[in-house]
N, C-alpha and C positions, 0 to 999 in steps of 0.2 A: 218655279220661283216667280214671285210677283215682280212687276216692273219696279216697284219701290225697293224691294229687296235687292234686285240687280243693280239699281242705281246706288244704293248704300254700299253694296259690295264693291262696285266700280270705284266709288269715291274713296273708300277705305284703302284700296290698293294704292292709290296715288297720294292720298293725304298723309299717310304714315311716313313715307320717306321724306316728303316735303316738310312735314312737321318736325321730323328728326333733324333735317338739315337746318331748319329755322332755329330750333333749340340749340343745336351745336354752334351755329353762328352767334347766337345771343350769348351763350356761355363763354365763348372765346373773347367777347368784347369786355366781359367783366372779370376775366380770370387774372390772377396775379401776374402773369406773363405779358399782359397787355401794356402798350406804351402809355406813359403818364401824359396827362393833358398838360401842354405847356403853360396853361394858365393856372395850374394847380401848384403853386410854389410850396415846396416841401418843408418849410420851417415850422417849428412848433410855436403856437401862440404863447405869450407870456412876457415876462420882464427880461429884456436883453441889455447886457452891458456891451457898449460899442466903444472900442478904444481906437482912436485915430492918431496916427503918427505922421507928421509932416516930414518930407524928405527934401533936403536941400544940399546940392552939390554931392549927392550920393550918400549923405549921412542922415541917419534916422534920428529925428528929434524926440523930445519928451512926448509922452502920450497924453491925449486929452480924452477923458472918459465922459460919455453921454449914456444915460439910461433911457430906454424907449420901450413902450409896451406895444406888442403886436397882438391884436385881438383876433379871435377866430374869424376868418373871412376878411381881415384887415388888409390894407394895401402895403405890400412889402416895399414898394418904391418910396412911399412916405416914411416908413419906419427905418429902413436900412440905407437907402441911397441919398435922400435929401440931406442927411447929416454929412455927406461926403463932398459937398461942393467946396472947392478950395476958397472961394469968396462969394459974396452976394451977387456979383455981376455974372456969374457963370450960368449958362443955360444948357439944359440937357435935351438931347434929341435922339432919334433913331433907337428908341428903347427896344430891347429884345429880352424876352423872358422864357426860360425853360423851367422844368420842375426843380432844378438845383442851381440855377445861375441867373443873374441879372446882368445885362451888358448895355452900354449906352455910349453915345458920342457926347462930347462936352466942348463948349467954347466959352472961354473967359477972356473977353476983349479980343486981342490979336492972337491969343494962344488957343490952339485946338488940340483935341486928343480924345481919349476914351477912358471909360471906367468899367470895372467888372467886380462882382462879388460871386463867390462860389461856395455853396454849402458842401461841407464834407460829412455832415450829419444833420439831422433836423434841429440840433441844438448848437451848432457851431459853423461859422463861416469866416473866410478871409477874402480880401480884395485889395484893389488899388485903383488909383487915378493916375493917368499918364497925360502930360501936356507937352507939346512940342518934342515928343519922343523921350521925355525924361519923367521918371517916377516922381510924383510930387506928394502923394498921399498913400499910406498903407493903412488898412483897417482890419480889425478882428472883432467879431461879434460872438458872444456866448450867452445862451439863455440861462437865467439863474432861477427863476421862480414863476409862479402864476401871478398875474396882475390882480390887484385887489379891488380896483375901482377906476372910474374914468379919469381921476386926477393923477394916476400913476404915470 
């Protein structure tokens, strides 16, 4: 056997198991059982009906409806959360996103608290805002259709 044939034979014995391990590792990273990227928010793009209910003294008020478009690759913070500020003076901080939830801290003047929305499907979510340990806002979002243009 030539030196070249022995080298190829030696390389083949080691590269096949290594290649198999590399392929196995690569396939496990793209398999359906892999963990979702926390930056990949699992809501469907399209036209969303967002219904906001203020809560005062434990009583839920009338709903205010806002329609927002989420475009493919769009920012869910702008589409789903910005509409949830109890008033214009509120500031959001400590944002945390998973594939099915957005959570944040909020301060509105002397009041502080937190907010959260959670997807129960790619087309529906619920959430709330709590200030000084009291529920002040409840929200529900439902996807209705595709967006037809930038003015939606």
